[in-house]
N, C-alpha and C positions, 0 to 999 in steps of 0.2 A: 654190120654187127651192132653198131650204135643205134641204127634205126630200129632194129628188131628189139633191142633192149628198151628203147623209149616206148615202143608200142606195147611191150609187156607191162611196163610201168603204168602207162595210161590205162590199160585194161584193168590192172589191179586197182588203181585209184577209182576208176569208174565203177567197178564192181563193189568196192568198199562204200562209195557214195550211195549206190543203189540200196545196199544193205542198210546203211544208216537211215535212208529215207523210209524204207519199209519198217524199220524198227521204230522210227519216229511216229509213223502213222499208226502202228499197232499200239504204241504207248498212248497216243492221243485217244484212240478208241477205248482203251482200257480206263483212261482217266475220266472220260465222259460218263456220267451216271444219270440215268433218267429219274426224275423226281415227280411225284404226284401230290396233289393237294390232300389235306387230311381227310376231307369228306369223301374222297374217292375210295378210301379203305372200306367204307360201308356200302359200296356198290353192289355187293353180293348178298345183302341182307334181304330176307323175305319178310312176310307179315309177322311171323312169330318173333323174329329178331327186332322188328320195329316196336312191337308191343313190349318186349323185354327192355329195350333201350329207353322207351318213354317211362316205363315203371321205375327203372333204375335212376333216371334223371329226377323224377318226382320224389323218389325216396332220398336222393342226395340233397335236394332242396330242403326237405323236411329235416333231414339229419343236420344240415347246416344251420337251420333255424333253432334246433334244440340247444346248440352250444351257447349262443347269446342269451337264451332264456334262462340258463342256469345262473347267470349274473343277476338277472332281474329277481329270481327267487332268493338269491343270497341277499339282495338288497331288502327284500321283504322280511327276511329273518332278522337283519340288523334293525330295521324299523320296528319290528315286534319287540325287541329288547329295549329300544329307545323310547317308544311311546307308552310302554306299560311297566315303567320302572318300579312303581309303587304297588303294583298288584301282581303277585306271582302267578295266580291262577289264570289271569288274562295272558300272561307271557307264555305259559304252558299251552294254553288253547291256541294261541296264534302260531306258535312254533310248530305245534302238532299239525295244524292245517297246512303250513308251508312244507312240512316234512312229507305229508301225503302228496303234495304237488311234486316234490322232488322224486318220490317213488314212481308216480305216474309218468313223469318226464323220462326217468331212467328206463322204464319198460318201453315207452314209445320210441326212445332213442335206440334201444337195442333192436327193436323190431325193424325200424326203417334202415338201420345199418346193415342188418342181415339181408333185407330185401335189396338194398342198393348194391352191395358187393356181389351177391349171388346172381342178380339179374345181369349185371355187366360181365361177370365171369362166364356165365352160361352163353350169352350171345357172342362173346369173344371166341369161345371155343367152337361154337357152331359155325361162325363165319370163317374162322381159320381152317376148319375141316373142309368147308366147301371150297375155299380157295385152293387148298392142297389137292383135292380131288380133281378140280378143273384144270389145274396146272399139270397134273400127271396125265390127264386125258389128252391135253393139247401136245404134250411131249411125245406121247405114244403115237400120235397121228403124223409125226414128222418122218421124213425119209431117213434112210440109213446114213446118207451123206451128211445129214445135219449133225449126227453124233460124231462124225469124223472131223468135221471142220469147225462147227460152232461150239459144241459142248461135249462133255463126256459124262460117264455114269456117276463119277464122284461129285461133279458139280451139280447134277440133277438132284442127287440125294442130299447134298448140302443145302441146296435151296429149299427143298421140301421140308427138311427137318429144322433148319436154322432160320430162314427168312420168315416162314409162317409163324414161328414162335415169337419173333419180334413184332409181327403184325398183330398177333393175338394179345401181346402185352400192351400195344398201343391202343387197341380197341376195347380192352377189358378193364383191368385194375387202374390204369393211369387215368382213364376218363372219369371214373367215379371219384378218384382222389382229387382230380382237378375241379370237378363240380362241387365237391364238399368244401374244399378250401376257398373257392370263389364265393360261395354263398355265405360261408362262415365269416368272411371278411366284409361282405357287403351289408349283411343284415344289421350288425351293430351300428354302422353309420346311419342307416335308415331309422333304427330305433332311437338313436340319439337326436335325430332331427325332429322326431315327434315328441320326445320327452323333454329334452333340454334345447329346444330350438333357438331361443334368443342367444344363449351363450355359445351354442355351436355355430350359429351364423356369424358371430363376431370372430370366432376362431377361424372359420372358413375364409373370412375376408382377409385376415392377416396372414394366413398360411401361404399364399403365393409369394408374398414378399419375403417371408422367412426362407422358403425354398430357393428363391432367387439369390439371397445373400449367402446361403449355405453353398450353393453351386459356384458362386464367385470366390468364396474363401477356400473351399476344399478343392484341390487340383484334380 
C-alpha cells in the first residue's frame, strides 16, 4: 500500500513538473518578440511610394529651413528700425520690403508643409494597405491546422486592424515630424556658423567643458 501511494505521488509530481515545463516553454515563446529594423518597414514600397517619400523629405527639409529664416527676417525688421531712426519714410519702405518677404515665406512654408504631410500620409496608407493585403493572402494560404494550433480568427483580425495601423503611423506622420524637427534644429546652428562664426567658434570650444562640469555636478 505504501509503495502504490509513493508511486501515485511520484506520478503526480512528475506530471506537475511536465506541466510546469510546458508552461515555461510556452511563456518563453510568448515573451520572445521578433523585431525588425526601421528601414524594413519600407520593404513593400513601389516606385510611386519612393517618389512620395523623396518629395515629402525634400518638403520637410524646406519646411525646416523656413522656421530659422523667420528669425533672420525679424532681425532685418529690427535693423530697419535701428538704422533709419531719423527718417520715417525709409523705415516704412524697409519694413514694407521685409513684410513682403514674411508674406512670401509664409506662403512657401504653407505649401511645403502641405506637400510634406500629404506625401508621407499617402505613402504610409499605400504601404500599410499593401502589407495588410499581403498578410491576408499569406494567412489564407495556410492549412486548417494552422488556425487550430498557431492562431485564431480574432488574432488575425486584430493583427490586420491593429498592427498595420501602428506601422502606418511609424511610416507616415512620425517620419515627417522627425525630419522637420531635425532640420529645424540643425539649420540654425549652420546659419550661426556662417553669420557669427568667430563668436560661435569660441562658444563651441568652451561648450564641451561646460557639459563635462554639468554632468559631474548633476547626478
